[in-house]
Every structure is written in C-alpha cells, then in structure tokens.
N, C-alpha and C positions, 0 to 999 in steps of 0.2 A: 392255128395259133398255139403258142407254147403251152405245154401241160402245166396246170397249177395243182398242187397237192395241199390238202388241209388235213391236219391230224390231231384234233383235240382228243384227250384221253378219256373217252366215255366209259371204258372198261379195260381190264387187263387180262391177258392170257398167260399161262405158265411158260410158254416158249417166247423167246425174243424174236418176234416176227417182223417182216418188212411191210405188212399190210397197211394201206392208207385208208383213212376214214372217208375221204371225199376227193374226187378228181374232177377237174374241169378242163376239158380239151376241146378246142374249136367251139362247137355249139352244144356239146354233150356234157351233162353232169351225171356222174356215177357216185352213189353213196354206198359205202360198205353197209352190210346188214346191221341195223340198229337193234339193240337189245338192252335188257335191264336185269342186273344180277342182285339188286337190292330188295326185291320183293319175291322171294322164292315161292314157286307153285301158285302164283296169283296172276292168272292170265289177264284179267282186266287191268291191273296196275302195271304189269309189264308192257302191255299194249300202250297205255297212256304215256308211260315214261319213254318208250321207244319213239312214239310220235313226237314227243317233245324234243328228243335228240335230232330227229329229222328236221324239224323246224329250225333248230339252232344251227345245224350244219348248213342248211340252205341259206340262212341269213348270213353266215360267215362267207358265203360265196356270192353274196348280193343277189340271192334268188328268194323265191317264196313258194308256197305250195301250189300256187297257180301255174308254176312252170313245170310241175310234175307231169310226166307222160305215162309212167307205168310204175305200179307198186306190186311187189310180190310178197305176200304174207305167208311165211312158213311157220306153222304152229302145230302144237300137240293136240291131237284129237283121237281119243280111244272110244269114241261113241258117246262121250259125255258133253260135247259141245254142239249146239245148233249152229251150223256154219252160216246159214242165212242171217240169223240174228247177230252172230259175231261180226259178220261183214258189215251189217248196218251200224253196229256200234263204232266201228272204225270210221265209217263215212260220217257219222254224227260228230266225230272229233276233227274232221277235215272238211269243213263246209265250203272251202274255196277250191276243193279238188274237182274242178269243172272240166269236163271233157277228157279226163284221164282214163287210163285202163287199169284193171286190177286182176290179180291172180291170187287165189286162195289154195294153198298146198298143205294138206294134213299129213303129219307124221306121227308115228307111235312115240317118238322121243326126239329131242334135239341133243346137241353135243354135251350139255351138262344136265344132270338129273333134275335140277330145280328150274331149268330154263324152259319156257313154254312158247315163246314166239320170237322170231327174228323178221325184220322188215327191210327188204331191199328196195331202193328207190332209184329211178332214172328220171332225169328232167332235161329240159333244153332251154338255154338262154345264151345269148352272145356274151363273150368275155368283156365286151365293151358295154354290157348292160342292156343290149337290145332284147326286147321281148318279141317273140315270134308269133305271128298269126297261126292259128290251127284250124283244121277242119275236122269235124267229128262225124262218125257214122253210127247210126242207131236204126238199122232196118227193122220194120215191123214184123211181128210174128215170131220173134225169138224171145227166150227168157232174158230178162234184163237184170244186170247185177245190182241195180238200185241207185238211188240218189241221183247225182249229176254226172255219174260215170258214163263213159261211152263204150260201145263195143269195139270201136277202132278210132284212132286219131292220127291225122297226118300233120306233121310239123316240119316245114322245109322239105327235105327229101326223105325223111324218116316216117315210117308208118308203123304204129304199134296196134296190134290186135289183142285185146284182152282175152281172158279165159273163155273159151267156147265150150259149151256143154250141151248134151242132148236132153234139154228140158223144155217143156211147153211154157208159154208165157205165164201160166198160173203156177209154175214150179214143178209140175208133175214130171217125173223122169220118163223120157221116151225110150222105147225098146229096152226096158229094164233087164239087166243081166246079159245083154247081147252086145258084145264088144264091137263086132264088125258093123252092125247096123248103126250103133252110136257113132262110130268112126266116120261112116259115110255121111251121117247127118251133120256132124260138126265140120266136115270138109265142105259140105254145101254152104254152111253158114259162113265159114271163112271166105269162101269165094264171093258170097254176097256182100260181106262187109268190105272186102277189098274193092269190089266193083263200085260200091258207094263212094270210095275214095279214088276212083279212076285208076285202079291198079288191078292186078290179076295174080294167080298163083305163081307165075313165073317170076314175079317181083319179090317173092319171099326169100329172105336170106337166113333167117334164124327160126327154127321150129322147135318148140318144146312140148313134149307130150308126157303126161303122167297117166298110167293105167293101173288097173287093179291087179296085184300080183297073183290073185287067185284065178285069173284067166288061164285057160289051158294054152299050151305051146301052140296047138293048132289054131286056136282063136287069134293069138298074137301074130302068128305067121300070116294068117288071112288078112289081118289088119295091115301088116307091113306091105303085103302085095297090093292092097287097095291104095295105100299111100304112094307107093312107087308108080302105080298106074295113073294116079292123078297128077303127080308132079313130073314124072318122066325125067327127061335129061336135065330139067331145070331144078333138080333136087336141091333144097337148101341145106344148111348145116342143121342136123337134127340131134337132139338129146332126148332119149326116150327112157323114162325111169319108172319101174314098178313100185307102187305104194301099197302098204298093208291094206288100205281100204280108201274109198272115196265117199263123199257125201253129197246128197242124201243116198240112202240105201238104193241099190240098183244101178247107180252111176258107175260106169266101167272105165271111162276115159275122159280126159280134158285136154285141151289144146290151146296154146297161145303162139303168136307169131310176130316177128318183125319183118317188115318189107321195106324196100327202097325204090322210089320212083322220082324222077326228076321234077323239080319245081315247075317246069314247063309242061309236065305231063308225059314226057318221053320216057321210054324204058332206059335204064342205065346199064352199061356193060358190066359184066361180072367175070371174075377169074376164079377157077377152082384149082385146088391143089390136093395132092395126097391120094386118098383112098376112095374117091367117089366112083371109080370104075370097077372096084372089086365086086364080086358077086355076093348075094345073100345080104344079111343085115349090115355087113361092113360097108356096103355102098353108101350108107348114110354117115359113116364116120369120116368126115372130110372137113375141109375148110373152104371158105368162100370170101373173096374180097370184092367190095363194091364201093366206089368213091373213096372216102377216108376211113372206111370200116373194114375190119377183118373179123370173121367169126369162125371159131373152131368148135365143132359140135360133137359132144359125146365121145371124147377120145379115151381109149382104153387099150388093153392088150388083146382084145378079141380079134381073132384072125378071120380071114374071109370064109373059112370052112366052119366057123362057129367055135373053134377051140380057143382056149384062153392061155395066153403066154404067162409064164410064172404063176400058174394056177395056185390060188390060196395064199400067195405071198404079197402082202399089201405094200411093203416097202419097194420091192422089185417092180411091182406093177405101177406104183406111183412114179418111180424114176423113169420107166419106159414111156409112160403116158406123157409126162412132162417133156421128155426128149422129143417125142413125136410132135407135140404142140410147138416146141421150139423150131423144129424143122419146117412145119407147115407155115408158121409165121414168116420165117426167112424166105420160103419159096414164094410168098405173096408180098414180099417187100417190107415186112415188118420185123420187129425184134421182140423176143419174149419179155424183155425188160419194159417194153412200152405197153404191155397188156394192161387194160383198165380194170378188168373184173374176171375172176375165175369162180366157177361154181363146181364144187367137188361133192360127189355122192359116193359114200363108201360104206363098206361092211367092216366095222371095227367094234370090238367087244368091250374094251376098257378105256379109261382115261389115259392110261400109259400108252396104249396103241394109238390113240388119237394124237397125243403129244409127239410121238415119234413120227407119225405120218405128217403132222403139221410141220415138224422140223424139216422133213424131207422136201415138202413142197416149198417151204420158206427158203431153203438153200438155193433154189433156182433164181431168186430175185435179190437184187440189192435194194437198200432203202433209198428213196421211197418206192415201194412196190405197188401192186394193184390192190383193189378191193378184193376180198375173198370171203366166201362162205363155204362151210363144210357141213354136210347134212348126212346123218347116219341112217342106215337101213339094215334090215336083217338079211336081205339078199338083193342082188342086181339081176339083170336079164339072164346071164349065163352062169351055170354052176362053176364055182371057183373064182369068179370075178369079184375083186375086192374094191375097185375104185373106177370111177368114170369122171372125167373132167371136161368142162366146156370153158371157153375163153372168148372174151370180147376185147378188141383193140381199136382205138381211135388214133389214126395217124395224125401227127401234127402238120 
C-alpha cells in the first residue's frame, strides 16, 4: 500500500534535513528516534518525554503501543546507570507493551552533549486499521528482559527477536569476559526462540550485534568464524558495532534479529546482492530482499582484505557508503528514496563534523525521506573507519 509520511516537529536540527518522523507502508510502521532536548542531562525526564512523543506519533497513525513489535533504546551509560532498573522504568511507563521485543544499547555519548536517550520504534498495523494477531516466544531457562516483553514475536510474516544476552535466569553473566562462549550461548538462544515461532536461522534477514570494543582482534575473529559457521550460505544482513562497554560487567556481546517466515509456516524465498560472496568480514556487508522488505547491513568502505577505503575521511566514506546502498537497493528492485530507516554509526569529534556528515547523508534523499538515527563512537571495527550505515526498505 502507498507509503504515508507523518512529520510533526518534535525537535529541530541545525541542518535542513529530509528525515521523516514516522512512516507507514503496507503493514509496517517505522518511527524516527524520539528524543527530548528540553531537559538537558536528565535521563528520567528525557525518557518520559520521548515515550510521550512515541504515543503521540502512534496515535497520529491510528496506532497505539499495543502495535509495537520492537523498541531500541540508545542511551548514555558511563557506568552510572543500572541498565536493568532503567529498563524496568521504561516498561513501567508502557504497560500495554505486551509481547513486544526490546533492545538496550549503551553509548558513552549521543549526538548532542546534553542528550541522554533516543528511542526507535517499529510497529505493525494495517493501513486500513486492521490489528494483527501475534505469537510470542518466551522459552524457559533464559534471562528475561522483564514485564510483559517477549524474547521473540511473530506478526504476519515478520519475526522480531529482542536482545539476546548470555545471562542466567537470575541475571548472572554467563562466561564473563569470554566473547566466543557468550556468542555461542546467544546463538543457541536465538535458535531456540526462532524454533518456538516455527522458524530457523535460515529465516533471519537482519542481524544486529553489539560487542565490547575491548575484545581482542583474535576474539572477535573467532566470534565471526562462529557466526559464519552457524549461518553458512544463509547469512543475513549483519551490522556489528563495537561499544565502549556493555552492562552488566562481564557481558561481551548482545544480539537481536529480524526473521521472515510465511504466515502458512513455509520458508520464504530470498535474494542477495552485493558483497555476500567476498571473503573475510566483508561477507557480511551485503543486502537481502524477502517479500516486501530489503535490508542492507553494515555498509562501509571496508574492503574484502580488511583495508578501509578513504581511510580517516568521513565525508568520502559517507558518500561511498551511501552510493553502495543505492546500488544494492537498485539491484534488489528498490530505490534509495524509498528507504524507511537508516542507522548510521560514526566516528566524529565535533558538532561541525556531525553537521557536515548529516548534510552529506541528507543530500542523498528528497523530502520526505526516511527515518534516520546517527550514533557516535570513538572507534569502529577497523582502524581508519569513520562510518557504517544500515538501511531498511519496505516496498509499496
């Protein structure tokens, strides 16, 4: 069904950008990250205001929080925030968030010094107002995120698996400090959650991994080898981002996934494009199409041998990454202009650098463009890498 754009001015940026606050295409609702600039350095108030923005946006689209399938909370934590308690405070404000999935992603900072949280939202409802049935997965023996959240939820042909972590049901970190062992544990969990929804690893189309930047290159290489061995030729679009630290202490990696399986239970055909055949880490830098969705995962200027094109140059890397996404989308029958959401992870030092980078990304889209979030880091996976961009498209 035709794409509908909603663009209330909840906040302003210095650049005249094309980003849209909310998009409803077919059965998918995508909300741009909601934030609050009126309560600087106040995490609790910023969270409450952002949740209020989410409710208002959903109401503008004739939806409500019961339609939410996935929330990603990107927030500032330098060791002074109890992530479990903070997660629960969010759930307390969203009592109707039943059977949805959640991701908590801690950063040292966000794009503005006073900003402490941004919340991205995905939901599903028919443009004719139809509310969809959903099936939830909550296998026993795993750490549960709390409240009425689910480990995984299936709605029509979409499956959302929330943040998977190597923690015992009581919260203790399993294999503390051991990246490979934790990776193996969460892949087992992912497989179990998918099985509860009559799906399997081959159905995964989008995989997001955050890992501790302090892990050694050998440990991360071993983790990549494990990932490749488990997914094989069915590799999904992957974005893997190093973070300054994860919580609680000893946690080395977290994983979330989207999968697609027919409403009749049959596997759905997929089409790959671009870089999935390249050796090394670049085999994950590819795009995948399934039904009405296209996913481009972790697109950057990293080459198959691990070298970085335009090393250290954030504008040149941004241009080349966006051009690569444009090519991938076209190869899979889409258009860059029809992208619904981009997530950009970048190494930028100043507000001026951010604004110039934002302008570069903005210039690739006409208004109304996609939802977009930009998240700053001190480093990415490869030395000299300044940006990595993932994109989600819903075909009309």
